[in-house]
N, C-alpha and C positions, 0 to 999 in steps of 0.2 A: 403984456398982461391980458390982452384980448385973446391971444393965442392959447394961453393956459386954460382959459374958461372953455374954449371950444374942445380942447382935449379932454377935459373933465366930463363934458356933456357926452362926448363920444364913448368914453369908457363906461359911463353910467348906462348908456343905451345898450351897449353890448352886454353888460351884466344883466340888465332887465330881460333881454331876449333869451339869454342862456338860462336863466332861472325859470322863465316861462316854459321852455322846452322840457326841462327836467320834471316839471310837475305833470306833463302828459304821459310819461312811460309807466306800464303796469308793474306790479310787484312780481318777482321771479317765482315759478311753480316747481316743486320737487317731484321726480319720477318715482313710479311704484316699485317697491322691492318685493312684492308678493310672488312667490315661486313654489306654490304647493301643487302636488299631484292629488286632485280631489277624488277622482274615481278611476278605477281600472277594471274594465269588464271584457269578457269574451262573449259576444252576442251570437246566438245560434244562427241568426240571419246572415252573419258574416263568416261563420265557420260550419262547414257542411257536416263535420263529424260530431257536432254537438247537438243534442236534442233539446237543451234548455240553456238559458243565459247563465253565465258564471260570473259572479262579482268577486273580485279579488279583495283581500284585506290589506289595508295600507297602514303600516305602523309608522306614525309620524316621528316618533322618538328615534327609532332605529333606521328610519328612512328605507324601509323594506316593503316590497309588494309580494304577497303570497297568495296562492290559490291552489286548490286540489281539484283536479279534473277527473271525470269518470274514467273507469278502466277502459282501456282500448283507445283512448284519445291519442292522436298523433301530435306530439309536442313540437314537431319540427316545422309545422305549417299552420301556425295560429295567428289570427289577426285580432289585436286588441282594439278596444274603443276607449279613449283616454279623455278625461276632463281635468283641466288644470286651472290655476288662478287666472283671473282676468288680466289681460295684457301680457301674460307670460307665453312662452313657447316651449315645445318639448322636442327632444331628439333621443331616439328615433321618432319619426313622426307618428302621429295618431293614424291608426288604420293601416300601417305598414305591416305586412306579413313577416313574422320572425320565427326563428328556431329557438324555442324555449326549453330545449333539453338541457341547456346550460344557462347560467344566470346572465341577464342582460342589464346593463346600467342605463337607466333613462335619466337624462339631464334636463331639468326644468330651469329655464332662464327667465328671470324677472325683467320688467321693463327697464330697470336701471342697470341691467347687465349682470346682476348677481345671479348665481346658480345654486341649485340643490340637486344632488345625485340620489336617485332611488334605485335599489337593486332588487331584481325580480327573483323569486324562488317559486317556480311553477312545477307542481308534481302531479303524479297520477295517484288517485286514491287506491288503496290496496283492496283487491277483490275479496269478497266474503263467500264466494261460491265454493262449495265443498261436497259435490255430489259424484257418485259413481254413475256414469252415463251408460257404460256397456261392460259386460263381464262375460267373456267367452273362453271356451276351451277349443283351440284349433287342432284339427287332426294332424296337421303338419308338425305341431309341437308336442303331440302326445301319441306315442306309439301304440298305446292300448285303445285308441279311438279310431274307428274307421270313418266317422263323419264328425264334423265340427258340432259343438254343443253351445247353444246360446242360453245363458241363464236369465231368469226372470227377476227383475229388480222391483221391490216394493219400497218406494221412496218414503212413504208415510211410516211404515213399520221399520224401515232401515234393515230389510232382510233381502238376501239374494239366494235364490234357490234354483237347482237344476237336477235333472235326473239323467244319469248316464247308463250305458249298456251294462248288463250284469257282469260281464267279464272285465270291466274296466278296473285298473289298479288305482284305487283312490289315494294311495299313499304317495303317488308321484305324479300329480297333475299340475300342469303349467297353465295358469290363466293369462289371458290378455285383457288388460283393464284400460278403459278410457274414462278419464275423470275431468272435472271442471278445469277450465283454463287457469293456469298459474297455481293450481293446487298440487299437492303431492299425496302419495298413498303409501301406506306401510301395512303389510308387506308389499313389495314392489310388484309391478306388472312383469310377467315373464319369469317370475321366480317360483320354482317348484315348491309345492306345499302338500302336506298330508291332510286330505279332506275326509278322512275316515271319521272325524268329529268336526264340530263347528269351528270355523276359523273367523277371527275378528279382523276386519280391515278398517284402518283409521285414515280418513281423508282430512288433510290439513289445508285450509285456505291460505291465501297469501297474507291475510290479516291475522293468521295464526289461530283462527277459530277452527274447530274440528267437528267431524261427524263420524260415527262408528257404525259399521255395517256388519251384520252377522251372516256369514256364508254357510249355507247348509246344502251339501251335495248327497243325493241318494242314488241308489242303484235299482235298475229294473230287475224284475224277477227273471231268473234264468229260464228261457223257453225250453220246452221239452222237444224231443225228436218229432213228436206228432205236430207240435206247433210249427216246426221247421217245414215239415211236409205240407201242411196247410198253407203256409206262406208261399210255397212253390205253386200250389194249386191256384191260389187267389191271384198270384202275379201273372198267371197265364189263363185268362178267362176264355180264350178261344182255342185252347188246347184240346186234345183228344182224351185227356185224363177223365176217368170215370169214377174216381174215388168218392166214397160216401164219407164226407168229412164230419158227419155227425157220429160216425162209429168210432169207438175208442180202440177197436182192434185193427191197428194199422197193418198187421200181417196179412189181412185180406185184400189190401189195396194192390192192384196190378203193378208189378215192377218193383215192389218193396219186399226185401228179404229181411226177416227178423230172426236173430239167433240170440238166445239167452236174454230176451227182452231188449235187445239192442239192434238198431238198423245197421246191418253190415253191408248191404248191397242195394243200390238203386239203379234200375235199368229202365230208362225212358227212351225208347227207340221209335222214331217216326210218330212222335206225339205232338208235333207242332209247338214245342216249347220255345218261346222267344225271349224269356227273361229268367235269369237265375238270380233270385233275390239274395241279399246278404245273409239271410237266415240259414243259408246252406251251411254256415259254419257250425251250427248247432247239431249237425249230423256227424258228430266227432268220432263216432265208432265205425264210420264207413271204411270199408276196405276196397270196394269195387263201385265205381261210379261210371255209368255208361249213359251218355246223352247224345246218342248217335242219330244223324239225319234229322236234325231239328232246325230251328231258325235263330239260334243264339247269335247275337251281334257283339256281345261282350261277356267277359267273365269277371265277377267281382273279386277284389283282392282278398276277400274273406275266404276264398278257396284255399288259401295258404294255411288256414286253421285245421284242415283235414289231415292231420299229421299221421293218421293211421292208414291213409289211402295207399293201396298197392297197385291198383290199376285205374287209370283215368282215360276214358275215350270221349273226345269231343269231335269225332269224325263227322264230316258232312254237315257243318253249320255255316254261319256267315261271319266268322270271326276275322278281324283285321289285326288284332294285337292281343297280347297276353299280359297280365299283371306280373310285376317282378316277384310277387309273392308266390308264384308257381314254384320258385326255388326253395320254398319252405317245406315242400312235401318230401320229407326226409326218408320216408319208407317206400316211395314210389318205385315200382319195378317196370311198369309198362305205361308209356304215355303215347297216346294216339291223337294226332292233331291234323290228320290228312283231310283233303277236300274242304278247305276253308279258303279264306282270302288273306292269310297272314302276310304282312309286309316285312315283319321283323320278328326276331326271337330274343327275349331278354337274356342278357349275359348270365343272369342268375340260374339259367338252365344248368350251368356247370356245377351247381350245388347238389344236384340229385345223385348222390354218390352210390345209390343202390340200383339205379336205372340199368336195365338190361336191354330194353327195346324202346326205340324212339322213332315214331312215324310222323314225318312232316311233308309227305308227298302231296302234290297238286295244291300248291299255294302260290303266292306271288313273291317268294323269297329271292332276293338278289345276293344275299350273303348270309352266312351263318357265323355267330360269334365264336371266336377262337376258344372260349371257355368250354366249348363242347369237348375239348381234349381232356378235361378233368374227369370225364365219365369213364373211369377205368374199368368198370364192370359191364359196359355197353357191349352187347353181342350183335344187335341188329339195328342198323341205321338206314332209314328210308328218306331220301331227299329228292326222290323222283318228281318230275312234273313241276319244276320251279323255273327260275330264270338265272340259275347260277352259272357264272363264267369261270369261277375258280372254287375249289374246295377249301374249307377253312384250314388255316395252318395247323390247328390243334388236332386235326383228324388223324394224323400219323402217330399220335400218342395213345390211340385207342387200342391198347394191347390185347384186349379181350374180343375185339370185333371179329365176327364170323361172317356176317352178311352185310353188304352195302348196296343200296339201290340208289343210283344217281341218273337214271334214265330221263329222257326228255328234258334236258337242260341245255345250256349253251357252252358246254365244256369243249375246249380244244385239245386238251391233254389231261393226263393224270399226273399227280405230283410224283416227283422222283422218289420220295420217301415211302411210297405206297408199299414197297417191298419189305418194309419193317413190320407190316401187319401179318405176323406169322401164323395167326389163327384164322385168317380169312379163307373161306371156302367158296364164297359166291361174290362175284362182281357183276352187277347188272347196270351197264352203262349205255344201253341202246338209245338211239335218237339223240345224238349230240353232234358236235362238229369235230370230233377227235380225229386228227390226222396222223398221229404217231403215239407210240406207247413208250414209257421209260424202260430202260434196260432192267431196272430193279424188279420189274414184274416177274422176272424169272426166279425171284427168291421166294415166291409164294408157294412153298412146297405142299401146302394143304389145299390149294385151290382146286375145286371140283368143277365149278361152272363159271364160264366167262362169256358174258353176253355183250357183244360190241356191234350188233347189227345197226344199220342206219347211221353210219358215221362216214368219215372220209378216208378210211384206211386203205392203203395200197400195198403196204408191207408190214411185216411183223419183226420185232427184234429177235436176233438169234437166240437170246436167252429164253425165249418161249419153249425151247426144246427141253428146258429143265422142269417144266410143269408136269412132273411124272404122275401126279394124282388126277390131272384134268380128265373129266369124262364127257363134258358138254361144252361145245364151242360154237357160238353163233356169230358169224361174220357176214351174214347176208346184207345186201344193200350197201355195199362199200365200193371200193375202186380197184379191187384185185384183178390183175390181168393174167396172173399165173397162180397155180395152186401153191400156197405158202409152204416152202420147204421146212420152215422152222417147226412145223407141227407133224411132219411126216413120220416121226419115230415115237410119237406119244401113244404107246401101245395100250394105254388105259382109256383112250378116247372111245366113247360109245356113240356120240352124236356130233356130226359136223354139218352146219348149215352155211353154205357158200352161195346160196341162190342170189340172183339179181346182182351179179358182178360183171366183170368183163373178161372172164377166164377163157382162154383159147385152147389150152391144152393141159393135160394132167400128166405129171411125170411118173416115171416108174417107181419113185420113192413112196408112192401112196401105199405100196405093199407093206410098209411098216406099221400100218394102222390095223393090226391083227385083230383087235377086239371091237372094231367099229360095228355098230348095229344100224345106224341111220346115216346116210350120206345124201344131202340135198344139194344138187348142182343146177337147180332150175334157173332158166333165164340167164344163160351165159352164151358164149360163142364157141363151145367145144365142138370140134369137127371129128374127133376120134378119141377112143378110149384105149389106154395102154393095156396090153395083155395082162399086166400085173394086177389089173382090177380083180382078176379071178382069185387073187390070194386073200381077198377080204372074206374069209370063210365064215365069219360071224355076222356078216351083213344081213339085215332083215328087210331094210327099206332102201331102195336106190331110186332117187328122183332125178331124172334127166330131161324134164319137160322144157320145151322151148330152147333147144340148142341147134346145132348144125350137123348132127350126126347123119351120116349116109349109110353107115354099116356098123356092125357090132363084132367085137372079137369073139372067137369061139370059146375063149377062156371064161366068158361070162357064165358058162355052164358050171363052173367050179364053185359058184356062190351057193353052196349046198343048203344054207339056212335062209336064203332069200324068200321073202313072203310077198313083197309088193315091188313091182317094177313099173316105173312110169317113163315111157319113151315117146309120149305124144308130143306133137308139134316139133318134129325134127324133119329130116329129109331122107329117112330110111327108104331104101329101094332094093330091088333084086331079091335075093334069097337070104332069109335069116339063118344064122348059124345053127347047126344041129345042137350045139351046147345049150342054146336057149331052151330047148324042149326037154332038157335033162334036169331042170330045176325042180327037184322033188318036193319042195315045200311051198312052191309059188302059189299064192292065192289070188293075186290081182295082177293082170297084165294089160297095160294100156298102150296100144299101138296106134291110136287115132291120130289123124292129121299128119300123115306121112305120104309116101309115094309108092306104097307096096302094091304090086300087081297080083301077087298070089300068096297063099299061106300054106305052109308045109302040112302034110297030113300028120306029121309027128306032133302037131298041136294036141292031138288026143292023148298023148303020153303024159301030159301034165295033170295027173289025176286029182291033185289038190286044188285046182283052179276053181274059184267061186265067181270071179268077175273077169270078163273078157271084153275089151273095147277095141274095135277096129274101125271106127267111124272115119269117114272122109279120107279114104285111100282110093286106089284104082282097081280094087278087087272086082273080078267078074264072077267069081264063084267062091263058095266056102266049102272046105272039105267036110265030107260026111262024118269024119272021125271026131268032130266036135261033139257028136252025140255020145261019145264015150266018157265025156266029162260029167260024171254023175253028181258032182258037188256044185256044178255051175248053177248060179241063181240069177246072174245078170249078164246078158249078152247083147251087145250093141254093134250093128253093122250098117247103120244109117250113113248115107252120103257116099256110097260106092256105085258101081255100075252092075250090080247083081240083079239078075232077072228071075232067077229061080233058086230056091233053097231046098236042100234035101228034106224029105218028110220026117226023117229020123230026128232032125234038129227041131222041126216045128212041133213035134210031139213031146219034147223034153219038158220036165216040170220046172220051168223057169219062173221066177218071180217077175222079172222084167226082160222082155225080148223086144228090142228096139230096132226097127228096120224101115226101109222105105216101102211105101205102098205098092211100088212097082215090082218089088221082090216077092214072087209068088211061091208058096210052098208047093212042092211037087205032089 
């Protein structure tokens, strides 16, 4: 019984302790379920492309966040500032930079773990700008304009005005228009319009609002020919022009030719003209324009407006290029561009279908456009004094070509097709590097003059024998060692120049040159003349200066028409042939710088002699018979060993008598 009482006491004690502990524990606290997104902002301090803070609108019912940002804002790099319920959290985190170009879901999580999703809709506000910022007519887009035109925009009145040159075609003008960003314009930029009356342009902003502009284009008054001349005068204040620009009678102005009240000719030569203004186009009746030896550095493209021009000379200026519009001069017959600094010629040169003469000499041309071959009426072509290594491929198409000047270039040959130029009568190709000629040159049946001096020729093609019309042949300063056989039967040849070559002998075939008037063999190595030289019965001038002749054939006396004979600077010695003194028409005889010890008394038989030169020989005396030469006006015997001169000679009526002081008249 005692045991049970103890057990009950123990149980009661445990119960009491347990009850006491339960009374000390607090009541349980519930966690917050608040999960609202209270504010959503884009602060300018956190977003460089914002000028002011933007507060988004939060629709709690639809759980959306919306905001409209200024035009131009970059949505891809925005940093929001977010305020949410206390004890809640948000993802993505506050102040994380995000790309808002697409919707983003922000998840707000309450303390108790519950969530709310908010969806963003961030957009850019539509622009209301609707202005025309620039309105231009570019010359590149408008063929009737020589310069671009910038229109004046009156934003308050919503008008756009411009004045274009008098000749502008208003019905086909193409404007270039710049408008506000994100706006559109109607009619569109670069769209051709008829501006002969007012045109309305409507600019529509991005937000669909509109502005209307009235475009009014007017034309200048057409300048008169007098206005054009005054423009030239004023553009050249340092010129030598003496025009009285206050006078209305332009026919009195030097260099101006007026016919039927129209300026048909303008000739300004050596007048220090440095500028040709665009107003030149208003001299539309010009037929002849000569601007020779001036200081022009450029030609305006308006030159192409002078469609009545027949002759244009810009010789002797400082031009380096030409406008393509030069090809518009459809009536041009003669174009002279020599003595400039042209580096190129526009291919439009081929459009000058009436051109008969083209002068391009003394420039810096290295090539000529092949279009030159289209000038089927061209008769004269001067390309001399340039840097051409080849002739243009089209040159052989110039069927009417009569004269070609290609001197002082860097040519090494002539084109094979040159033989097709059947009307060619002159080729001037001196001072080049030509070492050979094409066989086809023999096809030039009308060729009269061939000038090939100062080249590297040593032979001629056999076909040269076919040039039956040739009368002048210049081959001086080349590399010939023998007289070219190919020309020995050209009986129409009247002049041959083979001076300054390496010729050692003359063959008998020279006798075939029956009509030769002039033969120049100066500065060669000829030691003897063939007797056949005497068969050149029409020869008037024979020049053998600076050779190695020691004697002359007696047949030289058969040159019955010889008027001038140059034998100076040879090695003549002994007795001169009697035939020499039978030259009945000889007027000049030069025997200076030889080794002659005596002069035949027969010298007095040459009654026609006017000039006799025997300087620098070994003469000890002069024959008295010289006094018989009644037509003699010039007599020179200086540099001999003569001590006395017959008085009959001293008393002759000579214009010039040149002797040593030691030679005393008897």
